[in-house]
PDB file of N, CA, C and O in Angstrom:
ATOM      1  N   LEU A   1     -75.118 150.143 -20.723  1.00  0.00           N
ATOM      2  CA  LEU A   1     -75.195 148.939 -19.984  1.00  0.00           C
ATOM      3  C   LEU A   1     -74.817 147.797 -20.770  1.00  0.00           C
ATOM      4  O   LEU A   1     -75.271 147.735 -21.912  1.00  0.00           O
ATOM      5  N   LEU A   2     -74.004 146.810 -20.322  1.00  0.00           N
ATOM      6  CA  LEU A   2     -73.598 145.615 -21.142  1.00  0.00           C
ATOM      7  C   LEU A   2     -74.763 144.892 -21.555  1.00  0.00           C
ATOM      8  O   LEU A   2     -74.882 144.449 -22.698  1.00  0.00           O
ATOM      9  N   ILE A   3     -75.708 144.750 -20.575  1.00  0.00           N
ATOM     10  CA  ILE A   3     -76.921 143.929 -20.794  1.00  0.00           C
ATOM     11  C   ILE A   3     -77.607 144.455 -21.999  1.00  0.00           C
ATOM     12  O   ILE A   3     -78.105 143.650 -22.786  1.00  0.00           O
ATOM     13  N   SER A   4     -77.675 145.674 -22.207  1.00  0.00           N
ATOM     14  CA  SER A   4     -78.417 146.309 -23.344  1.00  0.00           C
ATOM     15  C   SER A   4     -77.821 145.802 -24.652  1.00  0.00           C
ATOM     16  O   SER A   4     -78.572 145.483 -25.573  1.00  0.00           O
ATOM     17  N   LYS A   5     -76.522 145.718 -24.763  1.00  0.00           N
ATOM     18  CA  LYS A   5     -75.815 145.332 -25.906  1.00  0.00           C
ATOM     19  C   LYS A   5     -76.088 143.740 -26.145  1.00  0.00           C
ATOM     20  O   LYS A   5     -76.325 143.278 -27.262  1.00  0.00           O
ATOM     21  N   ILE A   6     -76.028 143.014 -25.031  1.00  0.00           N
ATOM     22  CA  ILE A   6     -76.127 141.645 -25.131  1.00  0.00           C
ATOM     23  C   ILE A   6     -77.615 141.239 -25.442  1.00  0.00           C
ATOM     24  O   ILE A   6     -77.893 140.165 -25.975  1.00  0.00           O
ATOM     25  N   ARG A   7     -78.532 142.157 -25.079  1.00  0.00           N
ATOM     26  CA  ARG A   7     -79.965 141.901 -25.328  1.00  0.00           C
ATOM     27  C   ARG A   7     -80.185 142.042 -26.755  1.00  0.00           C
ATOM     28  O   ARG A   7     -81.023 141.323 -27.300  1.00  0.00           O
ATOM     29  N   GLU A   8     -79.532 142.878 -27.405  1.00  0.00           N
ATOM     30  CA  GLU A   8     -79.775 143.111 -28.824  1.00  0.00           C
ATOM     31  C   GLU A   8     -79.093 142.052 -29.676  1.00  0.00           C
ATOM     32  O   GLU A   8     -79.603 141.668 -30.729  1.00  0.00           O
ATOM     33  N   GLU A   9     -77.882 141.560 -29.195  1.00  0.00           N
ATOM     34  CA  GLU A   9     -77.281 140.503 -29.939  1.00  0.00           C
ATOM     35  C   GLU A   9     -77.886 139.028 -29.504  1.00  0.00           C
ATOM     36  O   GLU A   9     -78.050 138.084 -30.278  1.00  0.00           O
ATOM     37  N   TYR A  10     -78.152 139.042 -28.231  1.00  0.00           N
ATOM     38  CA  TYR A  10     -78.814 137.724 -27.891  1.00  0.00           C
ATOM     39  C   TYR A  10     -80.095 137.847 -26.990  1.00  0.00           C
ATOM     40  O   TYR A  10     -80.073 137.617 -25.780  1.00  0.00           O
ATOM     41  N   PRO A  11     -81.164 138.213 -27.656  1.00  0.00           N
ATOM     42  CA  PRO A  11     -82.373 138.504 -27.074  1.00  0.00           C
ATOM     43  C   PRO A  11     -82.918 137.198 -26.417  1.00  0.00           C
ATOM     44  O   PRO A  11     -83.618 137.272 -25.407  1.00  0.00           O
ATOM     45  N   ASP A  12     -82.607 136.035 -26.971  1.00  0.00           N
ATOM     46  CA  ASP A  12     -83.086 134.797 -26.544  1.00  0.00           C
ATOM     47  C   ASP A  12     -82.220 134.388 -25.185  1.00  0.00           C
ATOM     48  O   ASP A  12     -82.699 133.838 -24.193  1.00  0.00           O
ATOM     49  N   ARG A  13     -80.873 134.773 -25.363  1.00  0.00           N
ATOM     50  CA  ARG A  13     -79.929 134.354 -24.343  1.00  0.00           C
ATOM     51  C   ARG A  13     -80.186 135.174 -23.004  1.00  0.00           C
ATOM     52  O   ARG A  13     -79.967 134.694 -21.892  1.00  0.00           O
ATOM     53  N   ILE A  14     -80.664 136.435 -23.215  1.00  0.00           N
ATOM     54  CA  ILE A  14     -80.795 137.228 -22.025  1.00  0.00           C
ATOM     55  C   ILE A  14     -81.855 136.548 -21.122  1.00  0.00           C
ATOM     56  O   ILE A  14     -81.742 136.517 -19.896  1.00  0.00           O
ATOM     57  N   MET A  15     -82.818 136.043 -21.757  1.00  0.00           N
ATOM     58  CA  MET A  15     -83.916 135.314 -20.983  1.00  0.00           C
ATOM     59  C   MET A  15     -83.364 134.136 -20.111  1.00  0.00           C
ATOM     60  O   MET A  15     -83.765 133.943 -18.964  1.00  0.00           O
ATOM     61  N   SER A  16     -82.462 133.397 -20.701  1.00  0.00           N
ATOM     62  CA  SER A  16     -81.735 132.355 -19.917  1.00  0.00           C
ATOM     63  C   SER A  16     -80.834 132.942 -18.818  1.00  0.00           C
ATOM     64  O   SER A  16     -80.727 132.461 -17.690  1.00  0.00           O
ATOM     65  N   SER A  17     -80.219 133.998 -19.257  1.00  0.00           N
ATOM     66  CA  SER A  17     -79.232 134.572 -18.187  1.00  0.00           C
ATOM     67  C   SER A  17     -79.986 135.107 -16.968  1.00  0.00           C
ATOM     68  O   SER A  17     -79.613 134.951 -15.806  1.00  0.00           O
ATOM     69  N   TYR A  18     -81.110 135.768 -17.368  1.00  0.00           N
ATOM     70  CA  TYR A  18     -82.020 136.324 -16.233  1.00  0.00           C
ATOM     71  C   TYR A  18     -82.407 135.328 -15.239  1.00  0.00           C
ATOM     72  O   TYR A  18     -82.593 135.599 -14.053  1.00  0.00           O
ATOM     73  N   SER A  19     -82.535 134.032 -15.818  1.00  0.00           N
ATOM     74  CA  SER A  19     -83.110 132.897 -14.971  1.00  0.00           C
ATOM     75  C   SER A  19     -82.030 132.623 -13.890  1.00  0.00           C
ATOM     76  O   SER A  19     -82.342 132.344 -12.732  1.00  0.00           O
ATOM     77  N   VAL A  20     -80.721 132.716 -14.325  1.00  0.00           N
ATOM     78  CA  VAL A  20     -79.574 132.524 -13.380  1.00  0.00           C
ATOM     79  C   VAL A  20     -79.435 133.816 -12.634  1.00  0.00           C
ATOM     80  O   VAL A  20     -79.389 133.760 -11.405  1.00  0.00           O
ATOM     81  N   VAL A  21     -79.363 134.967 -13.239  1.00  0.00           N
ATOM     82  CA  VAL A  21     -79.077 136.165 -12.648  1.00  0.00           C
ATOM     83  C   VAL A  21     -80.113 137.199 -12.851  1.00  0.00           C
ATOM     84  O   VAL A  21     -80.025 138.028 -13.757  1.00  0.00           O
ATOM     85  N   PRO A  22     -81.249 137.146 -11.882  1.00  0.00           N
ATOM     86  CA  PRO A  22     -82.422 137.965 -11.986  1.00  0.00           C
ATOM     87  C   PRO A  22     -81.941 139.404 -11.823  1.00  0.00           C
ATOM     88  O   PRO A  22     -82.625 140.318 -12.286  1.00  0.00           O
ATOM     89  N   SER A  23     -80.771 139.650 -11.172  1.00  0.00           N
ATOM     90  CA  SER A  23     -80.385 141.042 -11.025  1.00  0.00           C
ATOM     91  C   SER A  23     -79.176 141.401 -11.871  1.00  0.00           C
ATOM     92  O   SER A  23     -78.168 140.700 -11.774  1.00  0.00           O
ATOM     93  N   PRO A  24     -79.201 142.445 -12.697  1.00  0.00           N
ATOM     94  CA  PRO A  24     -78.258 142.846 -13.581  1.00  0.00           C
ATOM     95  C   PRO A  24     -76.897 143.360 -12.810  1.00  0.00           C
ATOM     96  O   PRO A  24     -75.810 143.493 -13.373  1.00  0.00           O
ATOM     97  N   LYS A  25     -77.132 143.602 -11.542  1.00  0.00           N
ATOM     98  CA  LYS A  25     -76.066 144.063 -10.695  1.00  0.00           C
ATOM     99  C   LYS A  25     -75.088 142.880 -10.572  1.00  0.00           C
ATOM    100  O   LYS A  25     -74.066 142.991  -9.895  1.00  0.00           O
TER     101      LYS A  25
END
């Protein structure tokens, strides 16, 4: 999953992204 890669490169960014997109779908 792309989120997995991003989470490793941007663990802090993923949190912000989840705020806007709570669903990885």
